[in-house]
C-alpha positions in Angstrom: 159.5 156.0 114.5 157.1 154.8 117.2 160.0 153.1 119.1 162.1 156.3 118.9 159.2 158.4 120.3 158.8 155.9 123.2 162.6 156.1 123.9 162.4 159.9 123.9 159.4 159.8 126.3 161.2 157.4 128.6 164.3 159.7 128.7 162.1 162.7 129.5 160.2 160.9 132.3 163.5 159.5 133.8 164.9 163.0 134.0 161.6 164.3 135.4 161.3 161.7 138.1 165.1 161.6 138.9 166.5 165.0 138.0 170.2 165.4 137.8 171.9 168.4 139.5 168.8 169.6 141.2 169.3 172.0 144.1 171.1 175.3 144.2 174.5 175.8 145.7 174.8 179.6 145.7 176.4 180.3 142.3 175.3 183.2 140.2 171.8 182.4 138.9 168.9 183.4 136.7 165.2 182.8 137.7 162.6 182.7 135.0 158.8 182.1 135.3 156.3 181.4 132.6 153.0 182.8 134.1 150.9 181.3 131.3 151.7 177.7 132.3 153.3 177.9 135.7 156.8 176.8 134.9 159.2 178.3 137.4 162.9 177.6 137.1 166.2 178.9 138.5 169.5 178.0 136.8 172.9 178.6 138.4 176.4 178.0 137.1 179.9 177.8 138.5 182.0 179.6 135.9 185.8 179.4 136.1 188.3 180.5 133.4 185.8 180.4 130.6 184.5 177.0 131.6 181.0 176.2 132.8 182.2 173.9 135.6 178.8 173.0 137.1 175.2 173.8 136.3 172.4 173.3 138.9 168.7 174.0 138.8 165.7 174.2 141.0 162.0 174.9 140.4 158.8 173.4 139.4 156.7 172.9 136.3 155.6 170.3 133.8 157.6 167.3 132.8 159.1 169.0 129.7 160.3 172.0 131.7 161.8 170.1 134.6 163.4 167.3 132.6 164.9 169.8 130.1 166.7 171.6 133.0 168.1 168.2 134.1 169.2 167.3 130.6 170.7 170.8 130.2 172.7 170.4 133.4 174.2 167.1 132.3 174.8 168.0 128.7 176.4 171.4 129.1 178.4 171.1 132.4 182.2 171.0 131.8 182.2 172.8 128.5 183.5 176.2 127.6 181.2 179.2 127.7 181.6 179.6 123.9 180.7 175.9 123.3 177.7 176.1 125.6 176.3 179.2 123.8 176.8 177.4 120.5 174.9 174.4 121.8 172.1 176.6 123.2 171.7 178.1 119.7 171.7 174.6 118.2 169.0 173.5 120.7 166.8 176.5 119.8 167.2 175.7 116.1 166.2 172.0 116.7 163.2 173.1 118.9 162.0 175.3 116.0 162.1 172.3 113.7 165.2 173.3 111.8 168.0 171.2 110.5 170.8 170.7 113.0 174.4 169.8 112.0 176.3 167.5 114.3 173.1 166.9 116.3 175.0 164.3 118.4 176.6 167.2 120.2 173.2 167.8 121.8 173.4 164.4 123.4 170.2 163.6 125.3 168.8 167.0 124.5 167.8 165.5 121.1 164.8 164.0 122.9 163.1 167.4 122.7 163.2 167.4 118.9 159.5 166.5 118.7 158.5 169.6 120.7 158.6 171.5 117.5 155.3 169.8 116.7 153.7 171.4 119.8 154.3 175.2 119.7 152.7 175.6 123.1 155.4 173.4 124.7 158.4 175.2 123.1 158.6 177.6 126.1 158.5 174.6 128.5 161.5 173.0 126.8 163.5 176.2 126.4 162.9 178.1 129.6 166.0 176.6 131.4 168.1 177.1 128.3 167.1 180.8 128.1 168.0 181.2 131.8 171.4 179.7 131.3 172.0 181.8 128.2 171.1 185.0 130.1 173.4 184.0 132.9 176.3 183.4 130.5 175.7 186.8 128.9 176.0 188.5 132.3 172.3 189.0 133.0 172.3 187.1 136.4 169.9 187.9 139.2 172.6 188.7 141.7 
């Protein structure tokens, strides 16, 4: 188990230090801030014909928050809106410590499985996912 925890930590730190899809391009977006810890994130998505073509993010916060936005952008880009919403629900269930079927669909997002043991960090891991969920449900900031 210790080796798996180390691998998860390495993936989180890699995405934190070298975030994927960081920088906004002007697509519809949602901005969320967690005033209790300072996490501040904007998620944008290019949606075409029911497909989430591209997801980008910008913001600041802890390593869990920022790396989660990076992992989200890689894991969910290119999928249908329906599939993305399904995977967001699956991510939330995993974060709460629940059993997740077909967990391999979450790809690298599985590294946040241990967050369920630290309730104060759940918001850090889910803030970008909540922003994307709001965006896909038409609650964008534009």
